[in-house]
SEVEXVEX-766864 format. One record per residue (C-alpha): y negated, x, z; chain; residue in three letters; residue number from 1. Coordinates in Angstrom, 1 decimal. Example, Ala and Ser with C-alpha at 12.3 -4.5 7.8 and 13.67 -1.06 7.14 Angstrom:
BEGIN
<<4.5,12.3,7.8>,'A','ALA',1>,
<<1.1,13.7,7.1>,'A','SER',2>,
//
This chain:
BEGIN
<<-11.6,126.5,267.0>,'A','MET',1>,
<<-10.4,127.6,270.4>,'A','ALA',2>,
<<-13.8,126.8,272.0>,'A','GLN',3>,
<<-13.7,123.3,270.5>,'A','GLY',4>,
<<-10.2,122.6,271.9>,'A','LYS',5>,
<<-11.3,123.9,275.3>,'A','THR',6>,
<<-14.4,121.6,275.4>,'A','SER',7>,
<<-12.1,118.7,274.3>,'A','LEU',8>,
<<-9.7,119.3,277.1>,'A','TYR',9>,
<<-12.5,119.6,279.6>,'A','ARG',10>,
<<-13.9,116.2,278.4>,'A','GLY',11>,
<<-10.5,114.6,278.9>,'A','MET',12>,
<<-10.3,116.0,282.3>,'A','HIS',13>,
<<-13.6,114.6,283.4>,'A','VAL',14>,
<<-12.8,111.2,281.9>,'A','TYR',15>,
<<-9.5,111.1,283.8>,'A','THR',16>,
<<-11.2,112.0,287.1>,'A','LEU',17>,
<<-13.7,109.2,286.5>,'A','ALA',18>,
<<-10.9,106.7,286.0>,'A','ARG',19>,
<<-9.2,107.9,289.1>,'A','LEU',20>,
<<-12.3,107.4,291.1>,'A','TYR',21>,
<<-12.8,103.9,289.7>,'A','HIS',22>,
<<-9.2,103.0,290.5>,'A','ALA',23>,
<<-9.5,104.3,294.1>,'A','SER',24>,
<<-12.7,102.3,294.7>,'A','THR',25>,
<<-11.0,99.1,293.3>,'A','MET',26>,
<<-7.9,99.7,295.4>,'A','SER',27>,
<<-5.6,99.3,292.4>,'A','CYS',28>,
<<-2.2,100.4,293.7>,'A','THR',29>,
<<-0.5,99.7,290.4>,'A','ARG',30>,
<<-2.7,102.0,288.2>,'A','CYS',31>,
<<-3.1,104.8,290.7>,'A','LEU',32>,
<<0.2,106.7,290.1>,'A','PRO',33>,
<<-0.4,106.7,286.3>,'A','ARG',34>,
<<-3.9,108.0,286.7>,'A','LEU',35>,
<<-2.6,110.9,288.9>,'A','LEU',36>,
<<0.0,111.8,286.3>,'A','LEU',37>,
<<-2.6,111.8,283.5>,'A','ALA',38>,
<<-5.0,114.0,285.7>,'A','CYS',39>,
<<-2.2,116.6,286.2>,'A','ALA',40>,
<<-1.4,116.7,282.5>,'A','ARG',41>,
<<-5.1,117.2,281.5>,'A','ALA',42>,
<<-5.5,120.0,284.1>,'A','THR',43>,
<<-2.4,121.8,282.7>,'A','ALA',44>,
<<-3.7,121.5,279.1>,'A','LEU',45>,
<<-7.2,122.8,280.0>,'A','SER',46>,
<<-5.7,125.8,282.0>,'A','ALA',47>,
<<-3.6,127.0,279.2>,'A','ALA',48>,
<<-6.4,128.1,276.8>,'A','PRO',49>,
<<-8.5,129.4,279.7>,'A','GLN',50>,
<<-5.6,131.7,280.8>,'A','GLY',51>,
<<-5.2,133.0,277.3>,'A','ALA',52>,
<<-8.9,133.6,277.1>,'A','PHE',53>,
<<-8.9,135.6,280.4>,'A','LEU',54>,
<<-5.9,137.7,279.2>,'A','ARG',55>,
<<-7.8,138.6,276.0>,'A','ARG',56>,
<<-10.9,139.5,278.0>,'A','GLN',57>,
<<-8.8,141.8,280.3>,'A','ALA',58>,
<<-7.2,143.6,277.3>,'A','ARG',59>,
<<-10.7,144.1,275.7>,'A','LEU',60>,
<<-12.1,145.5,279.0>,'A','THR',61>,
<<-9.2,147.9,279.3>,'A','GLN',62>,
<<-9.7,149.1,275.8>,'A','GLY',63>,
<<-13.4,149.8,276.4>,'A','LEU',64>,
<<-12.6,151.8,279.5>,'A','ARG',65>,
<<-10.2,153.9,277.5>,'A','ASN',66>,
<<-12.9,154.5,274.8>,'A','VAL',67>,
<<-15.5,155.6,277.4>,'A','HIS',68>,
<<-13.2,157.8,279.3>,'A','ALA',69>,
<<-13.6,161.6,279.2>,'A','SER',70>,
<<-12.3,163.6,276.3>,'A','SER',71>,
<<-10.5,165.9,278.7>,'A','ARG',72>,
<<-8.4,163.1,280.2>,'A','ARG',73>,
<<-5.8,162.5,277.5>,'A','THR',74>,
<<-2.9,161.1,279.6>,'A','GLU',75>,
<<-2.9,158.6,282.5>,'A','ASN',76>,
<<0.4,159.8,284.0>,'A','LYS',77>,
<<0.5,163.0,286.0>,'A','PRO',78>,
<<2.4,165.8,284.4>,'A','THR',79>,
<<4.9,168.2,285.8>,'A','ALA',80>,
<<2.2,170.7,286.8>,'A','ALA',81>,
<<0.5,168.0,288.9>,'A','ALA',82>,
<<3.9,167.2,290.6>,'A','HIS',83>,
<<4.3,170.9,291.3>,'A','GLN',84>,
<<0.8,171.2,292.8>,'A','GLY',85>,
<<1.3,168.1,295.0>,'A','GLY',86>,
<<4.8,168.8,296.3>,'A','GLN',87>,
<<4.0,172.1,298.0>,'A','GLY',88>,
<<4.5,170.8,301.6>,'A','ASP',89>,
<<6.4,167.6,300.8>,'A','GLY',90>,
<<3.5,165.3,301.6>,'A','LYS',91>,
<<1.1,163.4,299.4>,'A','SER',92>,
<<-2.5,164.6,299.3>,'A','GLU',93>,
<<-3.9,161.7,297.4>,'A','ASP',94>,
<<-4.9,159.5,300.3>,'A','GLY',95>,
<<-8.5,158.4,300.9>,'A','PRO',96>,
<<-8.7,160.5,304.0>,'A','GLY',97>,
<<-8.2,163.7,302.0>,'A','GLN',98>,
<<-10.2,166.4,303.8>,'A','SER',99>,
<<-11.9,169.6,302.7>,'A','LEU',100>,
<<-9.3,171.7,304.3>,'A','VAL',101>,
<<-6.5,170.1,302.2>,'A','THR',102>,
<<-8.4,170.9,299.0>,'A','HIS',103>,
<<-9.0,174.5,300.1>,'A','GLU',104>,
<<-5.3,174.8,300.6>,'A','HIS',105>,
<<-4.8,174.1,296.9>,'A','LEU',106>,
<<-7.0,177.1,296.1>,'A','PHE',107>,
<<-5.3,179.3,298.7>,'A','GLU',108>,
<<-1.9,178.6,297.2>,'A','ARG',109>,
<<-3.2,179.3,293.7>,'A','ALA',110>,
<<-4.8,182.6,294.8>,'A','ALA',111>,
<<-1.5,184.1,296.0>,'A','ARG',112>,
<<-0.8,185.4,292.5>,'A','ASP',113>,
<<-4.2,186.3,291.3>,'A','SER',114>,
<<-7.9,185.3,291.8>,'A','ARG',115>,
<<-9.1,184.8,288.2>,'A','THR',116>,
<<-10.8,182.3,286.1>,'A','LYS',117>,
<<-7.6,181.0,284.6>,'A','ALA',118>,
<<-6.2,180.4,288.1>,'A','THR',119>,
<<-9.3,178.5,289.1>,'A','PHE',120>,
<<-9.2,176.3,286.0>,'A','ASN',121>,
<<-5.5,175.7,286.7>,'A','ARG',122>,
<<-6.3,174.2,290.1>,'A','VAL',123>,
<<-9.0,172.0,288.5>,'A','LEU',124>,
<<-6.4,170.7,285.9>,'A','ASP',125>,
<<-3.9,169.9,288.7>,'A','VAL',126>,
<<-6.5,167.8,290.5>,'A','PHE',127>,
<<-7.6,166.0,287.3>,'A','VAL',128>,
<<-4.1,165.1,286.2>,'A','LYS',129>,
<<-2.9,164.1,289.6>,'A','ARG',130>,
<<-4.8,160.8,289.8>,'A','ASP',131>,
<<-6.7,158.9,287.1>,'A','ILE',132>,
<<-9.1,157.4,289.6>,'A','ARG',133>,
<<-10.1,160.9,290.8>,'A','ARG',134>,
<<-10.0,159.9,294.5>,'A','ARG',135>,
<<-11.4,162.5,296.8>,'A','GLY',136>,
<<-13.4,164.2,294.0>,'A','HIS',137>,
<<-16.4,164.9,296.1>,'A','VAL',138>,
<<-14.5,166.8,298.7>,'A','GLU',139>,
<<-12.6,168.7,296.0>,'A','PHE',140>,
<<-15.9,169.7,294.3>,'A','ILE',141>,
<<-17.4,171.0,297.6>,'A','TYR',142>,
<<-14.2,173.0,298.2>,'A','ALA',143>,
<<-14.3,174.4,294.7>,'A','ALA',144>,
<<-17.9,175.5,295.1>,'A','LEU',145>,
<<-17.0,177.3,298.3>,'A','LYS',146>,
<<-14.1,179.1,296.6>,'A','LYS',147>,
<<-15.9,180.2,293.4>,'A','MET',148>,
<<-17.1,183.6,294.7>,'A','PRO',149>,
<<-13.5,184.5,295.7>,'A','GLU',150>,
<<-12.3,183.9,292.1>,'A','PHE',151>,
<<-15.4,185.6,290.5>,'A','GLY',152>,
<<-16.6,182.5,288.6>,'A','VAL',153>,
<<-19.9,181.9,290.4>,'A','GLU',154>,
<<-21.8,183.0,287.3>,'A','ARG',155>,
<<-19.7,181.1,284.7>,'A','ASP',156>,
<<-21.5,178.1,283.1>,'A','LEU',157>,
<<-18.3,176.7,281.6>,'A','SER',158>,
<<-16.8,176.4,285.1>,'A','VAL',159>,
<<-19.8,174.5,286.4>,'A','TYR',160>,
<<-19.5,172.1,283.5>,'A','ASN',161>,
<<-15.8,171.6,284.3>,'A','ARG',162>,
<<-16.8,170.7,287.9>,'A','LEU',163>,
<<-19.2,168.1,286.6>,'A','LEU',164>,
<<-16.5,166.7,284.3>,'A','ASP',165>,
<<-14.4,165.9,287.4>,'A','ILE',166>,
<<-16.7,162.9,288.2>,'A','PHE',167>,
<<-15.5,159.6,286.8>,'A','PRO',168>,
<<-17.6,158.5,283.8>,'A','LYS',169>,
<<-19.9,155.5,283.7>,'A','GLU',170>,
<<-19.0,154.4,287.2>,'A','VAL',171>,
<<-22.1,155.7,289.0>,'A','PHE',172>,
<<-24.6,154.6,286.3>,'A','VAL',173>,
<<-27.1,152.1,287.8>,'A','PRO',174>,
<<-27.1,148.8,285.9>,'A','ARG',175>,
<<-30.6,147.5,286.9>,'A','ASN',176>,
<<-33.8,148.8,288.4>,'A','PHE',177>,
<<-32.9,147.8,291.9>,'A','ILE',178>,
<<-29.8,150.1,292.0>,'A','GLN',179>,
<<-31.9,152.8,290.5>,'A','ARG',180>,
<<-34.6,152.4,293.1>,'A','MET',181>,
<<-32.2,152.5,296.1>,'A','PHE',182>,
<<-30.4,155.7,295.0>,'A','ASN',183>,
<<-27.2,154.4,293.5>,'A','HIS',184>,
<<-24.1,156.2,295.0>,'A','TYR',185>,
<<-26.1,158.8,297.0>,'A','PRO',186>,
<<-23.1,160.9,298.1>,'A','ARG',187>,
<<-22.0,161.5,294.5>,'A','GLN',188>,
<<-25.6,162.3,293.4>,'A','GLN',189>,
<<-26.0,164.8,296.2>,'A','GLU',190>,
<<-22.8,166.5,295.2>,'A','CYS',191>,
<<-24.0,166.9,291.6>,'A','ALA',192>,
<<-27.3,168.2,292.8>,'A','ILE',193>,
<<-25.4,170.8,294.9>,'A','GLN',194>,
<<-23.7,172.0,291.7>,'A','ILE',195>,
<<-27.0,172.4,289.9>,'A','LEU',196>,
<<-28.5,174.2,292.9>,'A','GLU',197>,
<<-25.6,176.7,292.8>,'A','GLU',198>,
<<-26.4,177.3,289.2>,'A','MET',199>,
<<-30.1,177.8,290.1>,'A','GLU',200>,
<<-29.2,180.3,292.8>,'A','ASN',201>,
<<-27.2,182.4,290.4>,'A','HIS',202>,
<<-29.8,182.2,287.6>,'A','GLY',203>,
<<-27.6,180.1,285.2>,'A','ILE',204>,
<<-29.4,178.0,282.6>,'A','MET',205>,
<<-27.7,174.7,281.9>,'A','PRO',206>,
<<-26.9,173.8,278.3>,'A','ASN',207>,
<<-26.6,170.6,276.3>,'A','ILE',208>,
<<-23.1,170.0,277.6>,'A','GLU',209>,
<<-24.4,169.8,281.1>,'A','THR',210>,
<<-26.9,167.2,280.0>,'A','LYS',211>,
<<-24.3,165.0,278.2>,'A','VAL',212>,
<<-22.1,165.1,281.3>,'A','LEU',213>,
<<-24.9,164.1,283.6>,'A','LEU',214>,
<<-25.9,161.2,281.3>,'A','VAL',215>,
<<-22.3,159.9,281.2>,'A','GLN',216>,
<<-21.9,160.2,284.9>,'A','ILE',217>,
<<-25.2,159.1,286.4>,'A','PHE',218>,
<<-27.4,157.9,283.6>,'A','GLY',219>,
<<-30.7,159.2,282.4>,'A','GLU',220>,
<<-32.8,157.9,285.3>,'A','LYS',221>,
<<-31.0,159.7,288.2>,'A','SER',222>,
<<-31.7,162.5,290.6>,'A','HIS',223>,
<<-29.3,165.0,289.1>,'A','PRO',224>,
<<-30.9,164.4,285.7>,'A','MET',225>,
<<-34.3,165.1,287.2>,'A','ARG',226>,
<<-33.0,168.3,288.7>,'A','LYS',227>,
<<-31.6,169.3,285.3>,'A','TYR',228>,
<<-35.1,168.7,283.7>,'A','GLN',229>,
<<-36.8,170.8,286.4>,'A','ARG',230>,
<<-34.4,173.7,285.7>,'A','LEU',231>,
<<-35.1,173.6,282.0>,'A','LEU',232>,
<<-38.8,173.6,282.8>,'A','TYR',233>,
<<-39.1,176.4,285.4>,'A','TRP',234>,
<<-36.3,178.8,284.3>,'A','PHE',235>,
<<-38.0,180.1,281.2>,'A','PRO',236>,
<<-41.3,180.5,283.1>,'A','LYS',237>,
<<-39.8,182.7,285.8>,'A','PHE',238>,
<<-37.3,184.5,283.7>,'A','LYS',239>,
<<-39.4,187.7,283.2>,'A','HIS',240>,
<<-41.7,187.4,286.2>,'A','VAL',241>,
<<-40.2,190.4,287.9>,'A','ASN',242>,
<<-41.4,193.7,286.3>,'A','PRO',243>,
<<-38.6,195.6,288.0>,'A','TYR',244>,
<<-35.5,193.4,287.5>,'A','PRO',245>,
<<-32.2,194.3,289.1>,'A','VAL',246>,
<<-29.3,194.1,286.7>,'A','PRO',247>,
<<-26.7,191.4,287.5>,'A','HIS',248>,
<<-23.8,193.8,287.0>,'A','GLU',249>,
<<-24.5,196.9,289.1>,'A','LEU',250>,
<<-22.8,200.2,288.1>,'A','PRO',251>,
<<-19.4,200.8,289.6>,'A','GLN',252>,
<<-19.8,204.6,289.7>,'A','ASP',253>,
<<-21.5,205.6,292.9>,'A','PRO',254>,
<<-23.4,208.4,291.1>,'A','LEU',255>,
<<-24.9,206.0,288.6>,'A','ASP',256>,
<<-25.7,203.5,291.4>,'A','LEU',257>,
<<-27.6,206.3,293.3>,'A','ALA',258>,
<<-29.6,207.1,290.2>,'A','ARG',259>,
<<-30.6,203.5,289.7>,'A','LEU',260>,
<<-31.5,203.1,293.4>,'A','SER',261>,
<<-33.7,206.2,293.6>,'A','LEU',262>,
<<-35.6,205.2,290.5>,'A','LYS',263>,
<<-36.4,201.9,292.1>,'A','ARG',264>,
<<-37.6,203.6,295.3>,'A','ILE',265>,
<<-39.8,206.2,293.5>,'A','ALA',266>,
<<-43.4,205.2,293.1>,'A','ASN',267>,
<<-44.0,207.4,290.0>,'A','SER',268>,
<<-42.7,207.1,286.5>,'A','LEU',269>,
<<-42.8,210.9,286.3>,'A','ASP',270>,
<<-40.2,211.3,289.0>,'A','ALA',271>,
<<-37.2,213.3,288.0>,'A','LYS',272>,
<<-33.7,212.6,289.2>,'A','VAL',273>,
<<-31.6,215.7,289.8>,'A','THR',274>,
<<-27.9,215.9,290.6>,'A','VAL',275>,
<<-27.4,218.8,293.1>,'A','TYR',276>,
<<-23.6,218.3,293.5>,'A','GLN',277>,
<<-21.1,216.4,291.6>,'A','MET',278>,
<<-18.2,214.6,293.4>,'A','PRO',279>,
<<-15.1,216.7,293.2>,'A','SER',280>,
<<-11.7,217.3,295.0>,'A','THR',281>,
<<-10.3,220.7,295.7>,'A','ASP',282>,
<<-7.3,222.2,297.4>,'A','ILE',283>,
<<-7.9,224.7,300.1>,'A','SER',284>,
<<-5.9,227.8,300.9>,'A','GLU',285>,
<<-4.0,225.9,303.6>,'A','MET',286>,
<<-2.9,223.3,301.0>,'A','GLY',287>,
<<-5.2,220.6,302.3>,'A','GLU',288>,
<<-7.2,218.4,300.0>,'A','GLN',289>,
<<-11.0,218.8,300.4>,'A','VAL',290>,
<<-13.3,216.3,298.7>,'A','SER',291>,
<<-17.0,217.2,298.0>,'A','GLU',292>,
<<-19.4,214.3,298.0>,'A','PRO',293>,
<<-22.2,213.8,295.5>,'A','PHE',294>,
<<-25.8,214.8,296.2>,'A','VAL',295>,
<<-28.5,213.1,294.1>,'A','VAL',296>,
<<-32.3,213.6,294.7>,'A','GLY',297>,
<<-35.6,212.6,293.2>,'A','ILE',298>,
<<-39.0,214.2,293.3>,'A','GLN',299>,
<<-42.2,213.6,291.4>,'A','SER',300>,
<<-44.7,216.3,290.3>,'A','PRO',301>,
<<-47.3,215.0,292.7>,'A','GLU',302>,
<<-44.8,215.3,295.6>,'A','GLN',303>,
<<-44.0,218.9,294.5>,'A','ARG',304>,
<<-47.7,219.7,294.6>,'A','LEU',305>,
<<-48.2,218.2,298.0>,'A','LEU',306>,
<<-45.2,220.2,299.3>,'A','LEU',307>,
<<-46.7,223.4,297.9>,'A','ALA',308>,
<<-49.9,222.8,299.8>,'A','GLU',309>,
<<-48.1,222.1,303.1>,'A','HIS',310>,
<<-48.8,224.3,306.1>,'A','ASN',311>,
<<-45.8,226.6,306.6>,'A','PRO',312>,
<<-46.3,226.6,310.3>,'A','SER',313>,
<<-45.6,222.9,310.6>,'A','ARG',314>,
<<-41.9,221.8,310.1>,'A','PRO',315>,
<<-40.6,219.2,307.8>,'A','VAL',316>,
<<-38.0,216.5,308.8>,'A','PHE',317>,
<<-34.9,215.1,307.1>,'A','VAL',318>,
<<-34.6,211.5,308.3>,'A','GLU',319>,
<<-32.2,208.7,307.6>,'A','GLY',320>,
<<-30.2,206.8,306.6>,'A','PRO',321>,
<<-32.4,203.9,305.5>,'A','PHE',322>,
<<-30.8,200.8,303.9>,'A','PRO',323>,
<<-31.6,199.5,300.4>,'A','LEU',324>,
<<-30.2,196.2,299.2>,'A','TRP',325>,
<<-29.4,195.7,295.5>,'A','LEU',326>,
<<-28.3,192.1,295.3>,'A','ARG',327>,
<<-25.2,192.1,297.5>,'A','LYS',328>,
<<-24.7,195.9,297.6>,'A','THR',329>,
<<-26.3,198.0,300.3>,'A','CYS',330>,
<<-26.9,201.7,299.7>,'A','VAL',331>,
<<-28.5,204.3,302.0>,'A','TYR',332>,
<<-31.0,207.1,301.3>,'A','TYR',333>,
<<-32.6,210.0,303.1>,'A','TYR',334>,
<<-36.2,211.3,302.9>,'A','ILE',335>,
<<-37.9,214.7,303.4>,'A','LEU',336>,
<<-41.2,214.1,305.2>,'A','ARG',337>,
<<-43.8,215.7,307.4>,'A','ALA',338>,
<<-45.9,214.5,310.3>,'A','ASP',339>,
<<-49.4,213.3,309.7>,'A','PRO',340>,
<<-52.1,215.9,309.5>,'A','VAL',341>,
<<-54.2,216.1,312.6>,'A','PRO',342>,
<<-57.9,215.0,312.2>,'A','PRO',343>,
<<-59.3,218.4,312.9>,'A','GLU',344>,
<<-57.2,219.9,310.1>,'A','GLU',345>,
<<-58.1,217.4,307.4>,'A','LYS',346>,
<<-60.1,218.7,304.5>,'A','VAL',347>,
<<-61.9,216.2,302.4>,'A','GLU',348>,
<<-61.5,216.9,298.8>,'A','LYS',349>,
<<-64.2,216.0,296.2>,'A','PRO',350>,
<<-63.2,212.8,294.4>,'A','ILE',351>,
<<-62.8,213.1,290.6>,'A','ASP',352>,
<<-64.7,210.2,289.3>,'A','LEU',353>,
<<-62.7,210.2,286.1>,'A','GLU',354>,
<<-59.3,210.0,287.9>,'A','ARG',355>,
<<-60.1,207.7,290.8>,'A','SER',356>,
<<-59.5,204.0,290.5>,'A','PHE',357>,
<<-62.2,203.3,293.2>,'A','PHE',358>,
<<-65.0,204.6,290.9>,'A','TYR',359>,
<<-65.2,202.8,287.5>,'A','PRO',360>,
<<-65.9,204.8,284.4>,'A','LEU',361>,
<<-68.7,202.4,283.4>,'A','HIS',362>,
<<-71.3,201.6,286.1>,'A','LEU',363>,
<<-73.4,198.4,285.5>,'A','ASP',364>,
<<-76.4,199.2,287.7>,'A','LEU',365>,
<<-78.4,196.4,289.0>,'A','ASP',366>,
<<-82.0,197.6,289.7>,'A','LEU',367>,
<<-82.8,194.4,291.6>,'A','GLU',368>,
<<-80.4,195.2,294.5>,'A','ARG',369>,
<<-81.8,195.4,298.0>,'A','ASP',370>,
<<-81.6,198.6,300.1>,'A','LEU',371>,
<<-79.4,196.8,302.6>,'A','GLY',372>,
<<-76.5,196.3,300.2>,'A','ASP',373>,
<<-73.4,198.1,301.3>,'A','ASP',374>,
<<-71.8,200.0,298.4>,'A','ASP',375>,
<<-69.1,201.6,300.5>,'A','SER',376>,
<<-65.4,201.0,299.6>,'A','PHE',377>,
<<-63.1,199.4,302.3>,'A','ASP',378>,
<<-59.8,201.2,302.0>,'A','VAL',379>,
<<-57.0,200.6,304.6>,'A','ASP',380>,
<<-55.5,204.0,305.4>,'A','GLU',381>,
<<-52.2,204.1,307.3>,'A','VAL',382>,
<<-51.6,207.3,309.3>,'A','GLU',383>,
<<-48.1,208.3,308.1>,'A','GLU',384>,
<<-46.5,211.5,307.1>,'A','GLY',385>,
<<-46.2,212.6,303.5>,'A','THR',386>,
<<-42.8,212.0,301.8>,'A','VAL',387>,
<<-41.9,215.0,299.7>,'A','PHE',388>,
<<-38.5,214.0,298.3>,'A','ALA',389>,
<<-35.6,211.5,298.6>,'A','MET',390>,
<<-31.9,211.7,298.1>,'A','CYS',391>,
<<-28.6,209.9,298.3>,'A','MET',392>,
<<-25.3,211.4,299.2>,'A','THR',393>,
<<-21.7,210.3,299.5>,'A','GLY',394>,
<<-21.5,211.6,303.0>,'A','LEU',395>,
<<-24.6,211.6,305.3>,'A','GLY',396>,
<<-23.8,214.6,307.5>,'A','ASP',397>,
<<-26.0,217.7,308.1>,'A','GLN',398>,
<<-23.9,220.0,306.0>,'A','ALA',399>,
<<-24.2,217.8,303.0>,'A','THR',400>,
<<-27.9,217.3,303.4>,'A','LEU',401>,
<<-28.4,221.1,303.8>,'A','ALA',402>,
<<-27.1,221.5,300.3>,'A','LYS',403>,
<<-29.8,219.1,299.1>,'A','TRP',404>,
<<-32.5,221.3,300.9>,'A','ILE',405>,
<<-31.0,224.4,299.2>,'A','THR',406>,
<<-31.2,222.7,295.8>,'A','GLY',407>,
<<-34.8,221.8,296.5>,'A','LEU',408>,
<<-35.8,225.4,297.2>,'A','GLN',409>,
<<-35.2,226.2,293.5>,'A','GLU',410>,
<<-38.2,224.1,292.5>,'A','THR',411>,
<<-40.0,224.4,295.8>,'A','ASN',412>,
<<-39.9,228.0,297.0>,'A','PRO',413>,
<<-42.1,227.2,300.0>,'A','ILE',414>,
<<-39.2,225.4,301.7>,'A','LEU',415>,
<<-37.7,228.9,302.4>,'A','GLY',416>,
<<-40.7,229.6,304.7>,'A','ARG',417>,
<<-40.9,226.1,306.3>,'A','ILE',418>,
<<-38.6,225.2,309.2>,'A','PRO',419>,
<<-36.5,222.1,308.5>,'A','THR',420>,
<<-35.5,219.7,311.3>,'A','VAL',421>,
<<-32.7,217.1,310.8>,'A','PHE',422>,
<<-33.3,213.7,312.4>,'A','ARG',423>,
<<-30.2,211.8,311.5>,'A','LEU',424>,
<<-29.1,208.6,312.9>,'A','GLU',425>,
<<-25.6,207.2,313.1>,'A','SER',426>,
<<-25.5,205.1,310.0>,'A','GLY',427>,
<<-23.0,202.3,309.1>,'A','PRO',428>,
<<-20.9,204.7,307.1>,'A','ARG',429>,
<<-20.4,207.0,310.0>,'A','GLU',430>,
<<-19.7,204.1,312.4>,'A','ILE',431>,
<<-17.1,202.7,310.0>,'A','GLN',432>,
<<-15.4,206.0,309.4>,'A','SER',433>,
<<-15.0,207.0,313.0>,'A','THR',434>,
<<-11.9,205.7,314.7>,'A','SER',435>,
<<-11.8,206.9,318.3>,'A','GLU',436>,
<<-9.0,205.7,320.6>,'A','PRO',437>,
<<-10.1,203.3,323.3>,'A','GLU',438>,
<<-10.4,204.8,326.8>,'A','PRO',439>,
<<-7.8,203.7,329.3>,'A','THR',440>,
<<-8.5,202.1,332.7>,'A','ALA',441>,
<<-8.2,205.5,334.5>,'A','GLU',442>,
<<-10.7,207.2,332.2>,'A','GLU',443>,
<<-13.2,204.4,332.6>,'A','GLU',444>,
<<-12.8,204.6,336.4>,'A','HIS',445>,
<<-13.4,208.4,336.3>,'A','LEU',446>,
<<-16.4,207.9,334.1>,'A','GLN',447>,
<<-17.9,205.3,336.4>,'A','SER',448>,
<<-17.5,207.7,339.4>,'A','GLN',449>,
<<-19.2,210.5,337.6>,'A','GLU',450>,
<<-22.1,208.3,336.7>,'A','MET',451>,
<<-22.4,207.2,340.4>,'A','LYS',452>,
<<-22.4,210.9,341.5>,'A','GLN',453>,
//
């Protein structure tokens, strides 16, 4: 009915304009005022239903936007928590020129109390409730990714999904193939890919909630969605590719961490870990507190046999410290080794065919081989000394390592007849623990004069 009236008013408007044109061509001065009044009346009548139709369309569009909005966004007005988060310095931080430093300031203020997951989520809630348009969300997400390790949430899947939920929904979805072809909203897509790459670096598998968020934000034919599909394809294939995986949560006890590290270094499954000294704290006769560091060592039966065959006239060396990285933790170990045997003292032992990998147990002889065929085995031999044992200590000084050598003598009596030389370097622990006063200008001048002399 409304469309019929609208078409009727439009027809009257066209008819009136036609009459006005005819009157102007005929130069009828008496009919011209009446025609102008009729044209104005027809224009007003046709504009009234069009205005009502436009208002109804606007209300319908607003209702659809509310339906497609995120489930986490329940209120359009900022709450008291948002006002508290934005009134810290008395200035508004919602402008389009909001920088990364400003967003980092939100996390720094929230971290004054504690750096936990609840505090991190509280900062996200403050930003979401502050502005319904989510202005500056890209800079905020980059700042949140930078602060995640400080709050200990870099391995939490729910936090990454909350970061994706900050994006406005159905705004960056391409509407046609041309927008899809020319990388619709590239800055926002790169930000979402950065979130997925952080998940990949920490070994986090995305779930179905991640997929739903990406479809709502960028659509099914987008670069973040392709990145999500690649993660789902490659993560299961490389999940168990490492035969010696490092646990994500390393032991907090230094003694347990030393056991784990030595087992990873040892080349034999028969190697035995021995604790030569437990960490303890005693009080001396003078009333001073004396702490004893731990000493943990590892040695395999093959290493014990090689040490028993070592020439007692040649010394063995204690060397170290050598670094070993377990994810983000660095530990140090020491080794007991000997110099390479001189060529004139080498004794070739007969090879046991049943225990050597170079000689197969079943020989498939080919009688048609020529006499010029080379049947020798090419083995790359590196001239290095034999390693007899390894250890880790809480304090890498000579006195502590001497206790390790004393403990080794119980299972290796030959160490009592072999001279032991300590080749210790100043490791990072010794450098950090020493705090010597800086020399003054006079001492430096005297030292320079002595060097010249």
